[in-house]
C-alpha positions as CSV (number, residue, x, y, z in Angstrom):
1,M,108.9,64.0,114.9
2,P,107.6,65.0,111.4
3,I,106.9,69.1,110.7
4,T,103.1,69.4,111.5
5,S,100.7,72.9,110.1
6,S,100.1,73.5,113.7
7,D,103.9,74.1,114.3
8,F,103.8,76.7,111.0
9,E,101.0,78.5,112.2
10,A,102.4,78.7,115.7
11,A,105.9,80.6,114.4
12,I,104.2,82.6,112.1
13,R,101.8,84.1,114.4
14,A,103.9,84.6,117.0
15,S,105.9,86.5,114.5
16,I,104.0,87.9,112.0
17,P,100.2,89.8,113.1
18,V,98.5,88.0,110.1
19,T,94.9,88.8,108.9
20,H,94.8,85.3,106.7
21,L,96.6,82.2,107.1
22,E,96.3,79.1,104.8
23,I,98.8,76.1,105.4
24,I,99.2,72.7,103.2
25,D,101.0,69.9,103.4
26,E,101.6,68.9,100.0
27,S,103.2,65.5,101.0
28,S,99.6,64.1,101.8
29,G,100.0,63.8,105.4
30,C,103.7,63.2,105.9
31,G,104.7,66.5,106.8
32,D,108.1,67.0,104.4
33,K,106.1,69.7,101.7
34,Y,104.3,72.9,103.1
35,A,102.9,75.8,101.1
36,V,101.5,79.1,103.2
37,L,99.3,82.0,101.8
38,I,100.3,84.3,104.2
39,V,98.1,87.9,104.4
40,S,99.4,90.9,106.8
41,E,99.9,94.0,106.3
42,V,103.5,93.9,107.5
43,F,104.2,93.3,104.1
44,A,102.8,96.5,102.9
45,G,106.2,98.9,101.1
46,K,108.4,95.3,100.5
47,T,109.4,93.8,98.2
48,T,108.4,89.8,97.2
49,L,111.9,89.1,97.9
50,A,112.3,90.9,100.9
51,R,108.8,88.8,102.1
52,H,110.1,85.5,101.4
53,R,112.9,86.4,103.0
54,M,111.3,87.6,106.4
55,V,108.8,85.0,106.0
56,N,111.6,82.5,106.1
57,E,113.9,83.6,109.1
58,V,110.8,83.5,110.9
59,L,110.2,79.6,109.8
60,K,113.7,78.6,109.3
61,N,114.0,75.8,112.1
62,E,110.5,74.6,110.3
63,I,111.8,74.6,106.7
64,A,114.9,73.2,107.3
65,A,113.6,70.1,109.0
66,I,111.3,69.3,105.8
67,H,112.2,68.8,102.3
68,A,110.1,71.3,100.1
69,F,108.4,74.7,101.5
70,T,106.5,77.9,99.2
71,Q,105.1,80.3,99.9
72,L,102.5,83.3,99.1
73,S,103.1,86.2,101.3
74,I,100.7,88.9,100.7
75,T,99.1,92.6,101.9
76,P,95.3,92.7,102.8
77,S,94.6,94.4,99.2
78,S,95.5,92.1,97.3
79,R,93.2,89.5,98.7
80,S,91.1,89.5,96.5
81,L,93.3,88.3,94.2
82,F,92.9,85.3,95.4
83,K,90.4,82.4,96.1
84,V,90.1,80.6,99.3
85,G,92.0,76.9,98.1
86,D,93.4,77.6,95.2
87,A,96.2,80.5,96.8
88,M,98.6,78.0,96.6
89,S,98.4,77.1,92.8
90,A,99.5,80.9,91.9
91,F,103.2,79.4,93.0
92,N,102.8,75.8,92.6
93,P,102.2,74.8,88.8
94,P,100.5,71.3,88.4
95,Y,103.2,70.4,86.1
96,P,107.5,70.8,87.1
97,P,108.9,73.3,84.6
98,Y,111.0,72.0,81.3
99,D,114.8,72.1,82.2
100,P,118.2,70.9,80.7
101,T,118.4,67.6,83.3
102,D,117.4,66.3,80.1
103,K,120.3,65.7,78.4
104,A,117.7,64.4,75.3
105,G,115.7,67.5,75.1
106,F,116.3,70.8,73.3
107,S,117.1,72.7,76.7
108,Y,120.0,70.9,77.7
109,E,121.3,71.2,73.5
110,T,120.6,75.2,74.4
111,V,122.6,75.3,77.1
112,V,125.5,73.2,75.6
113,K,125.5,74.9,72.2
114,R,122.8,77.0,70.8
115,W,122.9,79.8,73.9
116,P,127.1,79.9,73.3
117,V,127.0,79.8,69.5
118,I,124.7,83.2,70.3
119,L,126.8,84.8,72.6
120,T,129.9,83.9,70.5
121,G,127.6,86.0,67.6
122,I,127.1,89.2,70.0
123,I,130.8,89.2,71.4
124,D,131.9,89.1,67.3
125,S,129.5,91.5,66.4
126,V,130.8,94.3,69.2
127,Y,134.6,93.1,68.1
128,N,133.7,94.2,64.6
129,L,132.2,97.4,65.7
130,N,134.8,97.9,67.7
131,H,137.3,97.6,64.9
132,E,135.4,99.8,62.8
133,L,135.7,102.5,65.0
134,S,139.2,102.5,65.7
135,V,139.6,104.0,62.2
136,Q,137.8,107.1,63.6
137,S,139.1,109.7,65.5
138,G,137.6,111.4,69.0
139,E,136.9,110.9,72.3
140,Q,132.9,109.7,72.2
141,A,134.6,106.7,69.5
142,A,136.9,106.0,72.0
143,E,135.1,105.9,75.0
144,K,132.9,103.5,72.8
145,I,135.6,101.6,72.1
146,E,136.4,100.7,75.8
147,E,132.8,100.1,76.7
148,G,132.6,97.7,73.7
149,K,135.7,96.1,75.7
150,G,134.3,95.5,78.4
151,L,131.2,94.0,76.9
152,I,133.2,92.4,75.5
153,E,134.4,90.8,78.2
154,K,131.9,90.3,80.5
155,I,130.0,88.5,78.0
156,S,133.0,86.1,77.4
157,K,132.9,85.4,81.6
158,L,129.2,84.7,81.0
159,K,129.4,82.4,78.6
160,Y,132.3,80.5,80.7
161,Q,130.0,80.6,83.7
162,M,127.2,78.8,81.4
163,G,129.7,76.2,80.4
164,R,130.6,75.3,84.1
165,D,127.1,75.1,85.3
166,H,127.9,78.6,87.4
167,P,124.8,79.8,89.7
168,L,122.7,83.1,87.6
169,E,123.7,85.9,88.9
170,P,120.9,88.4,90.2
171,I,120.5,91.4,87.7
172,E,121.9,94.5,89.1
173,E,119.8,98.1,88.9
174,D,120.6,99.1,85.9
175,G,117.1,101.6,86.3
176,E,114.9,99.3,83.5
177,P,111.8,97.1,84.2
178,L,111.6,93.7,85.8
179,V,114.8,93.7,88.0
180,D,112.7,92.5,90.9
181,E,110.7,90.1,89.3
182,Y,114.1,88.1,87.4
183,N,115.5,88.4,90.9
184,E,113.1,87.2,93.4
185,E,112.2,84.0,91.0
186,L,116.3,83.1,90.9
187,A,116.0,83.6,95.0
188,R,113.0,81.4,95.0
189,L,115.6,78.8,92.6
190,A,118.1,79.5,94.5
191,E,116.1,77.6,97.9
192,D,115.5,75.0,95.5
193,K,118.5,74.2,93.9
194,R,117.5,75.0,90.8
195,N,119.1,78.6,90.2
196,T,122.5,77.2,88.0
197,W,122.3,76.9,84.1
198,F,121.5,73.2,83.9
199,T,119.3,72.9,85.9
200,A,116.9,76.0,86.0
201,P,113.8,76.1,84.1
202,W,114.7,76.7,80.4
203,L,112.2,79.4,79.7
204,Y,113.3,81.5,83.1
205,A,117.1,80.8,82.0
206,E,116.1,81.5,77.8
207,C,114.0,85.3,79.3
208,Y,117.3,85.7,81.9
209,L,120.2,85.8,79.3
210,Y,118.6,88.2,77.6
211,R,117.6,90.4,80.6
212,F,121.1,90.0,81.8
213,F,122.8,91.1,78.9
214,R,120.4,94.1,78.2
215,S,121.4,94.8,82.2
216,Y,125.3,95.3,80.5
217,V,124.5,97.8,77.5
218,A,121.5,99.4,79.9
219,K,124.8,101.0,82.1
220,T,126.9,102.0,79.2
221,K,126.8,105.7,77.9
222,H,127.5,104.6,74.3
223,W,125.7,101.2,73.8
224,R,122.5,101.7,75.5
225,N,120.5,101.1,72.3
226,Y,123.2,98.2,70.6
227,D,120.6,95.3,69.8
228,P,123.2,92.4,68.9
229,F,120.1,90.5,66.4
230,L,119.4,93.6,63.8
231,A,120.4,92.8,61.6
232,Q,118.8,89.7,61.4
233,K,115.7,90.7,61.9
234,Q,116.0,93.2,59.3
235,K,117.3,90.8,56.9
236,T,114.8,87.9,58.3
237,F,111.9,90.3,57.7
238,Q,112.7,91.5,54.4
239,A,112.7,88.1,53.1
240,S,108.9,88.0,54.1
241,G,108.4,90.9,52.2
242,T,105.7,88.7,49.8
243,A,104.1,86.4,52.4
244,I,103.3,90.3,54.2
245,Y,102.3,91.7,51.2
246,K,99.7,88.8,50.4
247,L,98.7,88.6,53.8
248,A,97.3,92.0,54.1
249,T,96.0,92.0,50.5
250,T,93.8,89.2,51.5
251,M,92.6,91.2,54.3
252,H,92.0,94.5,52.3
253,E,90.0,91.5,50.0
254,L,87.5,90.1,53.4
255,E,86.7,93.9,54.1
256,E,83.8,93.4,50.6
257,E,82.8,90.2,52.9
258,K,82.3,91.9,56.3
259,A,78.8,91.8,56.6
260,E,78.4,87.8,55.1
261,L,81.4,86.8,57.8
262,E,79.8,88.6,60.6
263,S,76.2,86.8,59.7
264,D,78.2,83.3,59.0
265,P,79.8,81.6,62.5
266,D,80.5,78.4,60.0
267,K,82.7,80.8,58.0
268,L,84.1,83.1,61.1
269,E,85.4,79.4,62.9
270,V,87.5,78.3,59.3
271,I,89.0,81.1,59.0
272,F,89.7,81.3,62.6
273,R,91.4,78.4,63.2
274,E,93.7,79.1,60.1
275,M,94.7,82.5,61.5
276,I,95.6,80.3,64.4
277,Q,97.6,78.3,62.1
278,M,99.2,81.0,60.3
279,C,100.3,82.7,63.3
280,L,101.6,79.4,65.0
281,G,104.0,78.6,61.6
282,N,102.4,80.3,58.4
283,A,101.3,77.0,57.6
284,T,98.2,78.1,55.7
285,D,97.5,80.1,52.1
286,L,95.1,82.5,53.0
287,S,94.5,83.8,49.7
288,L,92.6,80.8,50.1
289,L,89.9,83.1,52.3
290,T,89.3,85.7,50.1
291,H,85.7,85.0,48.3
292,M,85.5,81.2,49.7
293,S,82.3,79.8,48.6
294,H,80.2,77.0,50.4
295,E,82.1,74.5,48.6
296,D,85.5,76.1,49.2
297,I,84.8,76.5,52.5
298,Q,83.7,72.1,53.0
299,H,87.4,71.7,51.2
300,L,89.4,73.9,53.6
301,Q,87.2,72.2,56.5
302,T,88.5,68.7,55.2
303,V,91.9,70.1,54.3
304,G,92.1,71.9,57.6
305,R,91.0,69.3,59.4
306,D,93.7,66.7,57.5
307,A,96.1,69.3,58.3
308,Q,95.8,69.8,61.8
309,L,95.6,66.2,62.3
310,A,99.2,65.2,61.0
311,R,100.4,67.7,63.0
312,K,98.8,67.2,66.1
313,E,101.3,64.4,67.2
314,F,103.9,67.8,67.6
315,I,101.2,70.3,69.6
316,L,101.5,69.1,73.2
317,K,98.1,71.3,73.5
318,D,95.6,72.6,71.4
319,D,92.7,74.3,72.8
320,Q,91.5,76.0,69.4
321,S,87.7,74.5,70.5
322,P,87.7,75.6,73.5
323,A,88.9,79.3,72.6
324,W,86.8,79.7,70.0
325,E,84.0,78.7,71.9
326,H,84.6,81.1,74.6
327,I,85.4,84.2,72.3
328,K,81.8,83.1,71.0
329,T,80.0,84.4,73.7
330,L,81.3,88.0,73.9
331,R,80.5,91.0,73.4
332,D,82.7,93.7,72.6
333,G,85.0,92.0,74.1
334,R,88.5,92.2,74.9
335,V,91.4,89.2,73.1
336,D,95.1,89.8,75.0
337,F,97.7,88.7,72.9
338,V,101.1,87.8,74.8
339,L,103.6,88.9,72.0
340,D,107.3,86.2,71.9
341,N,109.2,88.4,68.3
342,A,109.2,90.7,66.3
343,G,109.1,91.1,62.2
344,F,107.0,88.5,60.4
345,E,105.4,87.3,63.5
346,L,104.6,90.4,65.3
347,F,103.3,91.3,61.7
348,T,100.8,87.8,61.6
349,D,99.1,89.4,64.9
350,F,98.6,92.1,63.7
351,V,96.8,90.7,61.3
352,F,95.1,88.0,63.6
353,A,94.1,90.8,65.9
354,D,92.5,93.0,62.8
355,F,90.2,89.7,62.0
356,L,89.1,89.4,65.9
357,V,88.0,93.2,65.8
358,T,86.8,94.3,61.9
359,Y,85.5,90.9,61.3
360,T,83.9,89.1,64.2
361,P,80.9,90.8,66.2
362,Y,82.3,89.2,69.1
363,V,86.2,91.2,69.7
364,S,86.2,94.5,70.2
365,R,89.6,95.3,71.6
366,V,92.7,93.5,71.5
367,I,95.8,94.4,74.2
368,F,99.1,93.3,73.0
369,H,102.0,92.4,75.8
């Protein structure tokens, strides 16, 4: 007989004192896929991974009889963060994550070529630094060389495991942030048998790779501040000097039009859209935004619209219009930026934030994550 919601409820209530319980059959009544929300004081002080293991043990017979199972196990103090009916969406996204199982996609190419090339570059970098250290004398240089050899060995092993689709390993405690978060997600992926290099969701695996490498250097004495991409970052940032100066000059000149901008929503919207294009790929010459006449605005609206239409086929999701409509409803509001790069990209994020705070009446605070 198929497993029912009542089976899950009976097993949970027999072992866990719950204050709230939701059980959803996500297989349209087939009893093959369930999601549960469990609220209980028993979870207090436990990590997400410990909570999941506790619930999985309680429901081991029921889980073994179905195809898929997901859970959200929280304390009563966290209950207000979730609304009845949509609690499961916190961990059950509407679309599957992008992963390397599509051999024609970027994700597969990343695992096969891009990541191994990156790891090879790190190995070469450490080797070259070790070679430079070899001409130095002293105990500290000798210690750093030995640690460097250890890093080369670990990274080489990681590259080997990646190429052979080994499971991703839990990140060891290194005194730095997000160890539990990465490992908890990894445990969840392992339950779904999506925890190897060629099956794990691309975005998670990409972030995990760099956090895993960081755990290597974080536990060393002499390599803790080593950044294998520093030279590349500096070179790229220096090459962006002309564009940075141009953007800074443009923002400075916009100060003369601040009053006019604040009173002209149409002009603000044009600049907002150009800022979006700039932050997504430096697609606009922002010098056009300085001292714009009415005719300039109309021209830019036309050119910008045509340019955006040309790029539309490459954009998966475009929420510029609803984002601007929401921003216009704010007064002294807050906008959050999720940072994904350094150098020139970070500078353009600062420019965008400056525009929102300084030149619009809608935003007074920007938070960077």
